[in-house]
C-alpha positions as a Markdown table, in Angstrom:
| # | Residue | x | y | z |
|---|---|---|---|---|
| 1 | Met | -0.1 | 0.3 | 0.1 |
| 2 | Asp | 1.4 | 3.4 | -0.8 |
| 3 | Gln | 1.0 | 6.1 | 1.4 |
| 4 | Lys | -2.1 | 8.0 | 0.8 |
| 5 | Gln | -4.1 | 4.3 | 1.2 |
| 6 | Thr | -3.4 | 4.1 | 4.0 |
| 7 | Cys | -3.3 | 7.9 | 5.6 |
| 8 | Leu | -6.4 | 9.3 | 7.8 |
| 9 | Tyr | -6.1 | 12.9 | 6.3 |
| 10 | Tyr | -6.6 | 15.3 | 3.6 |
| 11 | Asn | -3.9 | 18.5 | 2.9 |
| 12 | Ala | -5.1 | 21.4 | 1.8 |
| 13 | Gln | -4.0 | 21.3 | -1.7 |
| 14 | Glu | -6.3 | 17.8 | -1.9 |
| 15 | Val | -9.5 | 19.4 | -0.7 |
| 16 | Met | -8.5 | 22.6 | -3.6 |
| 17 | Glu | -8.9 | 19.8 | -5.9 |
| 18 | Ile | -11.9 | 18.0 | -4.8 |
| 19 | Leu | -13.1 | 20.5 | -4.7 |
| 20 | Gly | -12.8 | 22.8 | -7.5 |
| 21 | Val | -11.3 | 25.9 | -5.4 |
| 22 | Ser | -9.2 | 28.9 | -5.0 |
| 23 | Arg | -5.8 | 27.2 | -2.8 |
| 24 | Ala | -6.9 | 29.9 | 0.0 |
| 25 | Lys | -10.7 | 29.0 | -0.5 |
| 26 | Ala | -9.6 | 25.6 | 0.5 |
| 27 | Tyr | -8.0 | 26.6 | 3.8 |
| 28 | Lys | -10.4 | 28.8 | 5.2 |
| 29 | Val | -12.8 | 25.2 | 3.8 |
| 30 | Val | -9.9 | 23.0 | 6.5 |
| 31 | Arg | -9.9 | 26.4 | 9.3 |
| 32 | Glu | -13.7 | 26.0 | 9.5 |
| 33 | Leu | -13.6 | 22.3 | 9.8 |
| 34 | Asn | -11.2 | 21.9 | 11.9 |
| 35 | Glu | -12.1 | 24.6 | 14.1 |
| 36 | Glu | -15.8 | 21.9 | 14.4 |
| 37 | Leu | -13.7 | 19.4 | 15.5 |
| 38 | Glu | -11.7 | 21.4 | 18.5 |
| 39 | Ala | -15.4 | 23.1 | 19.7 |
| 40 | Lys | -16.0 | 19.0 | 19.8 |
| 41 | Gly | -12.7 | 18.4 | 21.5 |
| 42 | Tyr | -11.1 | 16.6 | 19.6 |
| 43 | Ile | -7.6 | 16.7 | 18.2 |
| 44 | Val | -6.1 | 19.2 | 15.3 |
| 45 | Thr | -3.3 | 19.5 | 13.3 |
| 46 | Ala | -3.0 | 22.9 | 10.8 |
| 47 | Gly | -4.1 | 22.1 | 7.1 |
| 48 | Lys | -5.3 | 18.8 | 7.1 |
| 49 | Val | -8.7 | 17.4 | 8.3 |
| 50 | Pro | -9.6 | 13.9 | 8.3 |
| 51 | Lys | -11.0 | 12.2 | 5.3 |
| 52 | Lys | -13.8 | 11.0 | 7.3 |
| 53 | Phe | -14.9 | 14.4 | 8.6 |
| 54 | Leu | -15.1 | 16.1 | 5.6 |
| 55 | Ala | -16.3 | 13.2 | 3.6 |
| 56 | Glu | -19.6 | 13.8 | 6.9 |
| 57 | Arg | -19.8 | 17.9 | 6.4 |
| 58 | Leu | -20.2 | 17.2 | 2.1 |
| 59 | Tyr | -23.4 | 16.0 | 0.4 |
| 60 | Gly | -23.2 | 13.4 | -1.9 |
| 61 | Met | -19.3 | 12.3 | -1.1 |
| 62 | Thr | -18.0 | 9.1 | 0.1 |
| 63 | Val | -14.4 | 8.2 | 1.6 |
């Protein structure tokens, strides 16, 4: 298995490609999702968002 198959997170570049938005918008989405996770008491990593959480928050996306 390569690293992408086992990684649990998307970085902002991947979010940008998935959503078809600018780099700035992708970072904003990642930041907002991480703020939601922090409010729920989770530990977050700047610039990355869990794949499962992104899929839950985006309509029609599956992991």
